[in-house]
C-alpha positions in Angstrom: 12.9 117.7 -28.2 16.6 117.5 -27.9 18.6 120.7 -28.6 21.6 119.0 -30.1 21.5 120.3 -33.6 22.6 123.9 -34.3 20.7 123.9 -37.6 17.4 123.0 -35.8 18.1 125.9 -33.4 18.6 128.3 -36.3 15.4 127.0 -38.0 13.5 127.3 -34.8 14.7 130.9 -34.4 13.6 131.7 -37.9 10.3 130.1 -37.4 9.8 132.1 -34.2 10.6 135.3 -36.0 8.2 134.3 -38.8 5.4 133.5 -36.3 5.9 136.9 -34.6 5.9 138.7 -37.9 2.6 137.1 -38.9 1.1 137.9 -35.5 2.2 141.5 -35.6 0.9 141.9 -39.2 -2.4 140.4 -38.2 -2.8 142.6 -35.1 -1.8 145.7 -37.1 -4.4 144.9 -39.8 -7.1 144.8 -37.1 -6.0 148.1 -35.4 -5.0 150.3 -38.4 -7.3 153.2 -37.4 -6.8 153.2 -33.6 -4.4 155.5 -31.7 -1.5 154.1 -29.8 -2.1 153.5 -26.1 0.1 152.9 -23.0 -0.7 149.2 -23.3 0.8 149.1 -26.8 4.2 150.2 -25.5 4.0 147.8 -22.6 3.0 145.0 -25.0 5.9 145.8 -27.3 8.5 145.9 -24.5 7.1 142.6 -23.0 7.4 141.0 -26.5 10.9 142.3 -26.9 12.0 140.8 -23.5 10.3 137.5 -24.2 11.9 137.4 -27.7 15.3 138.0 -26.2 14.8 135.1 -23.8 13.7 132.8 -26.6 16.7 133.7 -28.8 19.1 133.4 -25.8 17.8 129.9 -25.2 18.1 128.9 -28.9 21.6 130.3 -29.3 23.2 129.8 -25.9 21.6 126.9 -24.0 23.7 124.1 -25.6 26.9 126.0 -25.8 26.6 127.0 -22.1 26.1 123.3 -21.2 29.2 122.4 -23.1 31.2 125.1 -21.4 30.0 123.8 -18.0 31.2 120.4 -19.1 34.6 122.0 -19.9 34.2 121.4 -23.6 35.2 124.9 -24.8 36.0 124.0 -28.4 32.7 122.2 -28.9 30.8 125.0 -27.3 32.4 127.6 -29.6 31.9 125.3 -32.6 28.2 124.7 -31.8 27.5 128.4 -31.3 29.3 129.4 -34.6 27.4 126.6 -36.5 24.1 127.9 -35.1 25.0 131.5 -36.0 26.2 130.5 -39.5 23.0 128.5 -40.2 20.9 131.5 -38.9 22.9 133.8 -41.1 22.3 131.6 -44.2 18.6 131.5 -43.5 18.5 135.3 -43.0 20.6 135.8 -46.2 18.2 133.6 -48.2 15.2 135.5 -46.8 16.7 138.9 -47.6 17.4 137.7 -51.2 13.8 136.5 -51.5 12.4 139.8 -50.1 14.6 141.9 -52.4 13.5 139.9 -55.5 9.9 140.9 -55.0 
């Protein structure tokens, strides 16, 4: 897959968040009556770090390549387009959630 479209990156970020939310919801439904353990905290922190790496890739990989190629204006434009698309998707999601 080529990472040349900021909208695809924003959709991929939203899909990743949705998949994680479904996974966390599923796991919590299985473990609703169990106490927290040390492994729960370790799992949370590991997931947090992994998520930060995935989001960094989706938001910064292509702009960083453009900066290395000395295309500063394109890099900024690409990053802002990705951010704007993600913001629109997040806004629509928040409107849908608040309508429930």
